[in-house]
BABA-465760 format. One line per 2 residues: number of its first residue (from 1); their letters; for each residue x, z, y of N, C-alpha, C. Coordinates in Angstrom, 1 decimal. Layout:
BEGIN
NUM	A	X Z Y X Z Y X Z Y  ...
END
This chain:
BEGIN
1	ML	106.2 70.7 106.2 106.8 72.3 105.7 108.2 72.2 106.4  108.7 72.9 107.0 110.4 73.1 107.7 111.3 73.1 106.2
3	PR	112.0 73.0 105.9 112.8 73.1 104.9 112.9 74.5 105.1  113.5 75.5 106.4 113.8 76.7 106.5 112.4 77.5 105.6
5	DF	111.6 77.0 106.1 110.2 77.9 105.8 109.9 77.6 104.4  110.2 76.6 103.4 109.8 76.2 102.4 110.8 77.7 101.7
7	AI	111.9 77.3 101.9 113.1 78.4 101.5 112.7 79.9 101.5  111.9 80.2 102.4 111.4 81.6 102.8 109.9 81.7 101.7
9	LV	109.1 81.1 101.4 108.4 80.3 100.4 109.0 80.5 99.2  110.2 79.9 98.9 110.3 79.9 97.9 111.0 81.4 97.1
11	FV	111.5 81.9 98.1 112.1 83.3 98.2 110.8 84.3 97.7  110.0 84.5 98.5 108.6 85.5 98.4 108.1 85.2 96.9
13	CL	108.0 83.7 96.7 107.3 83.4 95.3 108.3 83.9 93.9  109.9 84.4 94.6 110.7 84.3 93.4 111.1 85.9 93.6
15	TW	110.5 86.7 94.7 110.2 88.0 95.0 109.3 88.4 93.9  107.9 87.6 94.4 106.7 88.3 93.2 106.8 88.2 92.3
17	AS	107.6 87.0 91.6 107.4 86.8 90.2 108.5 87.6 89.3  109.9 87.9 90.2 110.2 88.6 89.2 109.8 90.4 89.6
19	NF	108.7 90.4 89.9 108.2 91.9 90.1 107.5 92.2 88.9  107.4 91.3 88.5 106.8 91.7 87.0 108.0 91.8 86.0
21	II	108.8 91.2 85.8 110.0 91.4 85.0 110.4 93.1 85.5  110.9 93.4 86.6 111.5 94.9 87.0 110.5 95.4 86.7
23	SK	109.2 95.3 86.9 108.4 96.2 86.5 107.9 96.5 84.8  108.2 95.5 84.1 108.2 95.7 83.0 109.0 96.5 82.1
25	IA	110.6 96.4 82.5 112.0 97.1 82.5 111.5 98.4 82.9  111.4 98.7 84.0 111.0 99.8 84.4 109.3 100.6 83.4
27	LT	108.5 99.9 83.0 107.8 100.5 82.2 108.2 100.7 80.7  108.9 99.7 80.0 109.1 99.8 78.7 110.2 99.7 78.1
29	EL	111.8 99.9 79.3 112.7 100.1 79.2 113.2 101.3 79.4  112.4 101.9 80.7 113.4 103.1 81.3 111.9 104.4 80.7
31	HT	110.9 103.8 80.4 109.8 104.5 79.5 109.0 105.4 81.3  109.6 105.0 82.3 108.4 105.1 83.3 106.8 105.5 83.2
33	PP	106.0 107.0 83.6 105.0 106.2 83.4 104.4 105.5 84.3  103.4 104.9 84.0 102.9 103.7 85.0 102.2 104.1 86.3
35	LF	101.2 105.1 86.6 100.8 106.3 87.5 101.8 106.4 88.2  102.9 107.1 87.7 103.9 107.9 88.6 104.8 106.7 89.4
37	FS	104.8 105.8 88.8 106.2 104.5 89.0 105.1 104.2 90.2  103.9 103.9 90.3 103.0 103.1 91.4 103.2 104.0 92.8
39	AV	102.7 105.2 92.1 103.2 106.9 93.1 103.9 106.7 93.8  105.2 106.6 93.1 106.5 106.4 94.3 106.4 105.0 94.6
41	RF	106.0 104.4 94.3 106.8 103.1 95.1 105.8 103.2 96.4  104.0 103.3 96.8 103.7 103.1 97.7 104.4 104.3 98.0
43	GL	104.4 105.2 98.0 104.9 106.3 99.0 106.2 106.3 99.3  107.3 105.3 98.9 108.1 104.5 99.8 107.6 103.5 100.8
45	VL	106.7 102.7 100.5 105.9 101.9 101.3 105.8 102.5 102.3  104.8 103.6 102.2 104.3 104.7 103.3 105.5 105.1 104.4
47	LA	106.1 105.8 103.7 107.8 106.0 104.6 108.5 105.3 105.4  108.6 103.8 104.8 108.8 103.0 105.6 108.3 102.4 106.7
49	TL	106.7 102.4 106.7 106.4 102.3 107.7 105.4 103.1 108.4  105.5 104.4 108.6 105.1 105.4 108.7 104.7 105.4 110.7
51	PW	105.9 104.4 110.9 105.8 104.5 112.5 104.3 103.2 113.3  104.1 102.4 111.9 103.0 101.7 112.3 101.6 102.1 111.8
53	LL	101.5 103.8 111.5 100.6 104.2 110.7 99.1 104.2 111.6  99.5 104.4 112.9 98.3 105.0 114.1 98.6 103.9 115.1
55	PM	97.6 103.8 115.7 95.7 104.1 115.6 95.5 103.4 114.3  94.5 104.2 113.5 94.1 103.5 112.4 93.1 102.5 112.3
57	PR	93.0 101.5 111.9 92.4 100.3 112.1 91.0 100.6 111.7  89.9 100.1 112.5 88.6 100.4 112.1 87.4 99.8 111.6
59	PR	86.7 99.5 110.6 86.0 100.9 110.5 87.2 101.1 109.5  86.9 102.7 109.5 88.0 103.4 108.8 88.1 103.8 107.2
61	WR	86.3 103.5 107.1 86.3 104.1 105.6 86.5 102.7 104.9  86.6 101.4 105.7 86.8 100.0 105.1 88.4 100.1 104.7
63	ML	88.7 100.4 106.0 90.8 100.1 105.6 90.8 101.2 104.2  90.5 102.1 104.4 90.8 103.4 102.9 90.2 102.3 102.0
65	AV	89.2 102.0 101.7 88.6 101.1 101.1 89.8 99.8 100.3  90.1 99.3 101.3 90.9 97.9 101.1 92.4 98.5 100.5
67	GL	92.6 99.6 101.4 94.1 100.3 100.6 94.1 100.3 99.2  92.9 101.5 98.4 93.0 101.7 97.6 93.0 100.7 97.0
69	LM	91.8 99.5 97.1 91.5 98.5 95.8 92.8 97.7 95.8  93.7 96.9 97.0 94.6 96.3 96.9 95.6 97.2 96.4
71	GA	95.6 98.3 96.8 97.3 99.2 96.1 96.8 99.6 94.7  96.7 100.6 94.6 96.6 101.5 93.5 95.2 100.8 92.6
73	GG	94.3 100.1 93.2 93.5 99.0 92.1 94.5 97.9 91.9  95.0 96.9 92.8 95.4 96.0 92.5 97.0 95.9 91.3
75	FG	98.3 96.8 91.6 99.3 97.3 91.3 99.2 98.1 90.4  98.5 99.6 90.5 98.5 100.4 89.5 97.9 100.2 88.4
77	LV	96.8 99.2 88.2 96.0 98.7 86.8 96.7 97.7 86.5  98.1 96.6 87.1 98.4 95.8 86.4 99.8 96.4 85.9
79	SI	100.4 98.0 86.5 101.3 98.4 85.8 101.2 99.6 84.5  100.1 99.5 84.3 99.2 100.1 83.1 99.5 98.7 82.4
81	GL	99.1 97.4 82.9 98.6 96.6 81.7 100.0 95.9 81.2  101.0 95.9 82.0 102.5 95.6 81.4 103.1 96.6 80.5
83	LT	102.5 97.7 79.8 102.9 98.5 79.1 102.7 97.7 77.5  101.8 97.1 77.7 101.4 96.3 76.4 101.9 94.3 76.2
85	AS	101.3 94.2 77.6 101.3 92.8 78.5 102.5 92.1 78.7  102.4 90.6 78.4 104.1 90.2 78.6 103.9 89.8 80.0
87	PS	105.0 90.0 81.0 105.0 89.5 82.5 104.4 87.9 82.6  104.9 87.2 81.3 103.9 85.7 81.4 102.5 85.5 81.4
89	SA	102.6 86.3 80.5 100.6 86.3 80.7 100.0 87.0 81.5  100.7 88.2 82.0 100.3 88.8 83.0 100.0 87.8 84.6
91	AV	100.9 87.4 84.2 101.5 86.4 85.9 100.1 85.6 85.8  100.0 85.0 84.9 98.7 83.9 84.8 97.3 84.6 84.9
93	VT	96.9 85.8 84.0 95.8 86.1 84.4 96.0 86.7 86.0  96.3 87.3 86.5 96.8 87.8 88.0 95.7 86.2 88.5
95	QL	96.0 85.4 88.5 95.4 84.3 89.0 94.3 84.2 89.3  93.1 85.1 88.2 92.2 84.8 88.3 91.4 85.6 89.4
97	GV	92.4 86.1 90.5 91.8 86.8 91.5 91.0 85.8 92.4  91.8 84.2 92.7 90.9 83.5 93.2 89.7 82.9 93.0
99	PI	89.7 82.9 91.6 88.1 82.5 91.5 87.2 83.6 91.5  87.8 84.8 91.7 86.9 85.8 91.4 86.5 86.2 93.2
101	TA	87.8 86.1 93.8 87.2 86.4 95.1 86.4 84.8 96.0  86.2 84.3 95.2 85.3 83.1 95.6 83.7 83.5 95.1
103	LL	83.9 84.1 93.6 82.4 84.4 93.6 82.1 85.8 94.6  83.1 86.6 94.7 82.6 87.5 95.5 82.2 87.8 96.7
105	SV	82.8 86.3 97.1 82.1 86.1 98.5 81.3 85.5 98.6  80.7 84.7 97.6 78.8 84.2 97.6 78.2 85.6 97.7
107	VM	79.0 86.7 97.1 77.7 87.6 97.2 77.9 88.5 98.3  78.8 88.4 98.3 79.3 89.6 99.9 79.1 88.9 100.8
109	LG	79.2 88.0 101.7 79.4 87.0 102.5 78.6 86.5 102.7  78.0 85.8 101.7 77.2 84.6 101.6 77.9 83.2 102.0
111	ER	78.6 83.3 101.5 79.5 81.9 101.3 79.1 80.7 100.4  79.3 79.8 100.5 78.8 78.8 99.5 79.5 77.8 98.6
113	IS	79.0 77.9 97.5 80.4 77.2 96.5 80.2 75.9 96.4  81.2 74.4 96.3 80.8 73.5 96.0 80.7 73.1 94.7
115	WR	80.0 72.3 94.3 80.1 72.2 93.0 81.8 71.6 92.2  82.7 71.1 93.3 84.3 71.0 92.8 84.7 72.4 92.4
117	RG	84.3 73.2 93.3 85.3 74.9 93.4 83.8 75.2 92.1  82.8 75.3 91.9 82.2 75.9 90.5 83.3 75.5 89.5
119	IG	83.3 74.2 89.2 84.3 73.7 88.1 85.3 74.3 88.1  86.1 74.5 89.0 87.5 74.9 89.1 87.4 76.7 88.5
121	IA	86.5 77.4 89.4 86.5 78.1 88.8 86.3 78.5 87.3  85.4 77.8 86.4 85.2 77.7 85.5 86.2 77.1 84.0
123	LA	86.6 76.2 85.0 88.4 76.3 84.0 89.8 77.7 84.1  89.5 77.7 85.6 90.3 79.6 85.6 90.0 80.0 84.4
125	FS	88.9 81.0 84.5 88.2 81.8 83.5 88.8 81.0 82.0  88.1 79.9 81.4 88.6 79.1 80.2 89.8 79.1 80.1
127	GA	91.0 78.9 81.0 92.4 79.0 80.8 92.9 80.2 80.5  92.1 81.6 81.3 92.4 82.8 80.8 92.3 83.4 79.6
129	MA	90.8 83.1 79.5 90.4 83.6 78.1 91.2 82.9 77.2  91.8 81.4 77.1 92.9 81.4 76.0 94.3 82.0 76.4
131	VM	94.4 82.7 77.2 96.1 83.1 77.7 95.7 84.7 77.0  94.0 85.4 77.1 94.3 86.8 76.9 93.6 87.0 75.5
133	WN	93.3 85.8 75.0 93.0 86.1 73.5 94.0 86.2 72.7  93.9 87.2 71.4 94.8 87.5 70.2 94.2 86.6 69.6
135	PS	95.0 85.9 68.9 94.4 85.4 67.6 94.2 86.1 66.3  95.4 86.8 66.1 95.7 87.6 65.2 94.6 88.8 64.7
137	GL	94.1 89.4 65.8 93.5 90.2 65.7 92.4 89.8 66.0  91.6 88.3 66.7 90.7 88.1 66.9 90.0 89.2 68.1
139	SL	90.8 89.2 68.8 90.4 90.3 70.2 91.4 90.1 71.3  90.6 90.5 72.9 91.1 90.4 73.6 92.4 91.4 73.8
141	SY	93.4 90.8 74.3 94.3 91.5 74.5 94.1 93.0 75.4  94.8 94.0 74.9 94.6 95.2 75.8 95.1 95.3 76.9
143	GL	96.4 95.1 77.0 97.0 94.9 78.6 96.2 94.2 79.3  96.4 93.0 78.8 95.6 92.0 80.0 94.3 92.4 80.5
145	IF	93.8 93.4 79.6 92.0 93.7 80.2 92.5 94.5 81.6  93.6 95.6 81.7 93.8 96.1 82.7 94.8 94.8 83.8
147	VL	95.1 93.9 83.5 95.5 93.0 84.4 94.1 92.4 85.1  93.3 92.0 84.4 92.0 91.2 84.9 91.3 92.2 85.6
149	LS	91.3 93.6 85.7 90.5 94.6 86.7 91.6 95.1 87.8  92.8 94.6 88.1 93.4 94.5 88.8 93.3 93.3 89.7
151	AF	93.3 92.1 88.9 92.7 90.8 89.6 91.4 91.4 90.6  90.5 91.9 89.5 89.1 92.3 90.4 89.4 93.0 91.8
153	AS	89.9 94.3 91.2 90.3 94.9 92.6 91.0 94.4 93.5  91.6 93.5 93.5 92.4 92.8 94.4 91.3 91.8 95.3
155	AL	90.5 91.2 94.3 90.1 90.3 94.9 89.0 90.9 96.2  88.3 92.4 95.6 87.2 93.2 96.5 87.9 93.5 97.8
157	GI	89.5 93.6 97.4 89.8 94.0 98.7 89.9 93.4 99.9  90.3 91.6 99.1 90.6 90.6 100.0 89.0 90.7 100.4
159	VL	88.2 90.7 100.1 86.5 90.3 100.6 86.8 91.0 101.5  87.1 92.3 101.3 86.8 93.4 102.3 87.7 93.2 103.6
161	VK	88.8 92.9 103.6 89.9 92.1 104.4 89.5 91.4 105.4  88.3 90.3 105.2 87.9 89.7 105.7 86.7 90.1 106.9
163	QL	86.6 91.5 106.6 85.3 92.1 107.8 86.2 93.4 108.4  87.4 93.0 108.3 88.3 94.1 109.4 88.8 93.1 110.1
165	GS	88.9 94.3 111.7 89.2 93.7 112.6 90.8 93.2 112.8  91.6 93.2 113.1 93.0 92.7 113.3 93.4 93.3 112.8
167	VQ	94.5 93.7 112.0 95.6 94.2 111.5 97.0 93.9 111.4  97.9 94.0 112.2 99.4 94.0 111.9 99.8 94.4 110.7
169	PF	100.6 93.6 110.0 101.3 93.4 108.7 101.9 94.9 108.1  102.7 95.6 109.1 103.2 96.6 108.6 102.4 97.8 108.8
171	QF	100.9 97.6 110.0 100.2 98.6 109.9 99.2 98.7 108.7  99.1 97.6 108.3 98.2 96.9 107.0 99.0 97.7 106.0
173	QA	100.7 97.7 105.9 100.9 98.0 104.5 101.1 99.6 104.5  101.0 100.1 105.8 101.2 101.6 105.8 100.1 102.4 105.3
175	WV	98.8 101.4 105.7 97.3 102.2 105.1 97.3 101.7 103.8  97.7 100.8 103.3 97.4 100.2 101.6 98.4 101.8 100.8
177	GL	100.1 102.0 101.6 100.7 103.1 101.1 100.2 104.2 100.5  98.9 104.8 101.9 98.5 105.8 101.9 97.4 106.0 101.4
179	AS	96.8 105.5 101.5 95.0 105.1 100.7 95.7 104.9 98.9  96.8 104.6 98.7 97.2 104.5 97.6 98.2 105.1 96.8
181	AV	98.9 106.0 97.4 100.1 107.2 97.0 99.6 108.7 96.7  98.6 108.9 97.3 98.4 109.9 97.3 97.0 110.1 96.1
183	PL	96.2 108.9 95.5 95.3 109.2 94.6 96.3 108.7 93.0  97.4 108.0 93.0 98.0 107.5 92.4 98.7 108.9 91.7
185	GI	99.1 109.4 93.0 99.9 110.7 92.2 99.3 111.9 91.9  97.9 112.0 92.2 97.1 113.0 91.4 97.1 112.5 89.9
187	AS	96.6 111.6 90.1 96.3 110.8 88.9 97.4 111.0 87.9  98.7 110.8 88.3 99.7 111.0 87.8 99.8 112.3 87.4
189	AM	99.5 113.3 88.2 99.8 115.0 87.3 98.8 114.8 86.7  97.5 114.7 87.0 96.5 114.9 85.6 96.6 114.5 84.5
191	LE	97.2 113.1 84.3 97.3 112.2 83.2 98.4 111.9 82.4  99.2 111.9 83.2 101.1 112.2 82.7 101.7 112.8 82.7
193	TG	102.8 113.4 81.7 103.3 114.2 81.6 105.1 113.7 81.7  105.8 114.8 82.0 107.3 114.5 82.2 107.4 113.0 83.3
195	QV	107.1 113.2 84.4 107.2 111.9 85.1 108.8 112.1 85.4  108.8 113.5 86.0 109.9 113.6 87.1 111.2 113.5 85.8
197	RL	111.1 114.3 85.1 112.2 113.8 83.7 112.5 112.8 83.6  111.9 111.8 83.5 112.0 110.9 83.0 112.7 110.0 83.9
199	AL	112.0 109.9 84.9 112.4 109.6 86.2 114.4 109.8 86.3  114.8 111.3 86.5 115.8 111.6 86.2 117.0 111.0 85.5
201	EA	116.6 111.1 84.0 117.2 110.2 83.2 117.6 108.8 83.5  116.6 108.1 84.2 117.0 106.8 84.2 117.9 106.5 85.3
203	GW	117.7 107.6 86.2 118.3 107.9 87.0 118.8 106.5 87.8  119.8 106.0 88.6 119.9 105.0 89.8 118.9 103.7 89.0
205	WF	119.0 103.2 88.1 117.9 102.6 87.4 116.9 102.7 87.9  116.0 103.7 87.6 114.4 103.7 88.5 114.6 103.5 89.7
207	VA	115.7 104.0 90.2 116.0 104.0 92.0 115.7 102.8 92.1  116.7 101.9 91.8 116.8 100.1 92.2 115.3 99.9 91.7
209	TV	114.3 99.6 90.7 113.3 99.1 90.0 112.1 99.5 91.6  112.1 100.7 91.6 111.1 101.2 92.8 111.4 100.6 94.0
211	VY	112.7 101.1 94.6 112.7 100.8 95.4 112.5 99.2 96.0  113.0 98.1 95.0 112.7 97.0 95.1 111.5 96.9 95.0
213	AA	110.8 97.1 94.3 109.1 97.2 94.1 108.4 97.2 95.6  108.7 98.3 96.1 108.6 98.5 97.7 108.9 98.3 98.6
215	LA	110.5 97.3 98.4 110.8 96.9 99.7 110.8 95.9 99.9  111.1 95.5 98.7 111.3 93.8 98.7 109.7 92.8 98.2
217	VS	109.4 93.7 97.1 108.2 92.8 97.0 106.8 93.6 97.9  106.9 94.7 98.2 105.5 95.1 98.7 105.8 94.2 100.9
219	LA	107.0 95.3 101.1 107.3 94.7 102.5 107.9 93.5 103.3  108.9 93.3 102.6 109.5 91.7 102.7 108.8 90.8 102.0
221	GH	108.6 91.0 100.8 107.6 89.7 100.7 106.4 89.1 101.1  105.1 90.5 101.6 103.9 90.2 101.8 104.2 89.9 103.8
223	SL	104.9 90.6 104.1 105.3 90.4 105.9 105.5 88.8 106.0  106.9 88.2 105.2 107.1 87.0 105.4 106.2 86.1 105.0
225	FF	105.1 86.4 104.0 104.3 85.8 103.7 103.3 85.7 104.8  102.8 86.5 105.1 101.5 86.4 106.6 102.3 85.6 107.7
227	RL	103.7 85.6 108.0 104.2 84.9 108.8 104.1 83.7 108.5  103.6 83.0 107.6 103.6 81.6 107.0 102.0 81.0 107.0
229	VQ	101.4 82.1 106.5 100.1 81.8 106.2 99.7 82.0 108.2  100.0 82.2 109.0 99.8 82.0 110.3 100.6 80.9 111.3
231	KY	101.3 80.1 110.5 102.0 79.0 110.9 101.4 77.5 110.0  101.1 77.9 109.0 100.8 76.6 108.2 99.0 77.0 107.2
233	EA	98.6 75.7 107.6 97.4 75.3 106.6 97.7 76.2 105.5  96.2 77.0 105.0 96.0 77.8 104.2 96.0 77.3 102.6
235	NL	95.5 75.7 102.7 95.9 74.8 101.5 97.0 74.5 101.3  97.8 74.5 102.4 99.2 74.2 101.8 100.0 75.3 101.3
237	IS	100.3 77.0 101.7 100.4 77.4 101.3 99.9 77.6 99.6  98.5 78.2 99.7 98.3 78.3 98.5 98.4 77.5 97.6
239	TL	98.7 76.1 97.8 99.2 75.3 96.6 100.6 75.8 96.4  101.4 76.3 97.0 102.7 76.0 96.9 103.0 77.5 96.4
241	TL	101.7 78.4 96.5 102.2 80.1 95.7 102.0 79.9 94.6  101.8 78.7 94.0 101.6 78.8 92.3 102.9 78.4 91.7
243	MC	103.7 78.3 92.7 105.3 78.5 91.8 105.4 79.9 91.3  104.7 80.8 91.7 104.6 82.3 91.4 105.2 82.4 89.9
245	PL	103.6 82.0 89.1 103.3 82.3 87.9 104.0 81.4 87.0  104.4 80.1 87.4 105.3 79.6 87.0 106.8 79.9 86.5
247	MA	107.0 80.6 87.9 108.8 81.3 88.1 108.7 82.4 87.0  107.4 83.5 87.3 107.3 84.7 86.1 107.4 83.8 84.7
249	IG	106.8 83.4 84.4 106.8 82.7 82.7 108.3 82.3 82.4  108.9 81.5 83.0 110.0 81.2 83.0 111.1 82.3 83.2
251	LG	110.7 83.2 84.2 112.0 84.5 83.8 111.3 85.1 82.8  110.5 85.4 82.5 110.0 86.6 81.2 110.5 85.2 80.1
253	VV	110.1 84.1 79.9 110.9 83.5 78.1 112.6 83.7 78.6  113.2 83.3 79.8 114.2 83.3 79.4 114.9 84.9 79.2
255	LL	114.5 85.9 80.1 115.1 87.2 80.2 114.5 88.1 79.1  113.0 88.3 79.2 112.9 89.2 77.8 112.2 88.4 76.8
257	GD	112.5 87.3 76.6 112.1 86.0 75.4 110.2 86.5 75.3  110.1 86.3 76.3 108.4 86.0 76.0 108.2 85.0 75.3
259	RF	107.2 85.4 74.7 106.0 84.4 73.5 105.9 83.1 75.1  106.1 81.8 74.4 105.4 80.9 74.9 105.2 79.5 74.3
261	DG	103.9 80.0 73.8 103.6 78.6 72.7 102.5 77.6 73.0  101.9 76.7 72.2 101.1 75.7 73.0 99.7 76.6 73.3
263	RM	99.4 77.3 72.6 97.8 78.3 73.3 98.3 78.6 74.7  99.2 79.4 74.9 100.1 80.1 76.1 100.0 78.8 77.2
265	AA	100.4 77.4 76.8 101.1 76.6 77.7 99.6 76.1 78.0  98.7 75.6 76.8 97.0 74.9 77.5 96.7 76.0 78.4
267	GT	96.8 77.0 77.9 95.8 78.1 79.3 96.2 77.9 80.2  97.5 78.7 80.7 98.2 78.5 81.7 98.3 76.9 82.5
269	AV	97.9 75.8 82.1 97.7 74.8 82.7 96.4 74.6 83.2  95.0 75.0 82.5 93.9 74.6 82.7 93.6 76.1 83.5
271	VL	94.2 77.5 83.7 93.9 78.2 85.1 94.3 77.2 86.0  95.9 76.8 86.1 96.6 76.4 87.2 95.7 75.1 87.9
273	VG	95.2 74.3 87.2 94.0 73.1 87.7 92.9 73.7 88.1  92.5 74.8 87.9 91.1 75.6 88.0 91.6 76.1 89.8
275	VL	92.5 76.5 89.5 93.1 77.4 90.9 93.0 76.2 92.3  94.0 75.1 91.7 94.1 74.0 92.3 92.6 73.5 93.0
277	MI	91.7 73.8 92.0 90.4 73.1 93.2 89.9 73.8 93.8  90.1 75.0 93.3 89.2 75.8 94.4 90.2 75.9 95.6
279	VI	91.3 76.2 95.6 91.6 76.2 96.8 92.1 75.1 97.7  92.0 74.0 97.3 92.5 72.8 97.6 91.3 72.2 98.2
281	TP	91.1 72.2 99.8 89.8 71.5 100.9 90.7 70.5 101.6  89.6 69.5 102.1 90.5 68.1 102.5 90.8 68.7 103.9
283	GR	91.7 67.9 104.0 92.9 68.1 105.3 94.3 68.5 104.6  95.0 68.3 105.6 96.8 68.4 105.6 97.3 69.4 105.9
285	GK	98.5 70.2 105.4 98.7 71.6 105.5 100.2 71.1 106.9  99.8 71.0 108.3 100.6 71.2 109.0 100.6 72.6 109.6
287	SR	101.7 72.1 110.5 102.2 73.7 111.0 101.6 73.8 112.1  101.3 75.0 112.3 99.9 75.0 113.3 101.2 75.4 114.8
289	P	100.6 75.1 115.8 101.6 75.3 117.1 102.2 76.3 117.5
END
């Protein structure tokens, strides 16, 4: 990989990792309701990509389903989970999207899983259970259950994306924004109270966090990542993006004082080894012409 492209990938991973921290601050320090925060985020994404909204990709129902799953399902549920979960543990549990995608591909697309990938899936889930388990209460972490549900929603969206036609990155983001902002806004109006007042009280801090999540994370991060995926083999990109949870753990420990004990370290290591076994296939990560 060219040094410039590696620097871009590091920037993308750092942007995604810092989003766990930024979102945690917005939700717990600024007391922004999670559904409202997510609705405003995707509303900004929609406004920024409005020129790319039409023509609508076909099949239309699938595009709307993908947008809802990967937007409201993925990020909306993570926001709910971050109310109680630490950014570090949430970043690790989101990695379960990789084995869940593999399993859904078998069921929905008829793909086959090799024994090596099967072991990787088992390791990833085992490590995640260690991270999610709450020893003091002998129960699963409530917030991380929502993070796990978000990983499932995103994985289902990824499988449905494989059945879509060619979609440009900004057009894709536009429909994710539309399919997510509307239902999240309705859900926020029905289930949350004092949203606007809390946002106004937070002032520019709220503006900064939601603009960062919308423009830096959703638009810049995903668009740059899409360009790298087009240029390099999936093996290389998938492996290097494991920097993201490691960065999130580091940022969470340093900036927010997240707990990172032996159980968390062991669970994280097992998850990452399992994910590596799933994403790595024979071949080298060469740039495509």
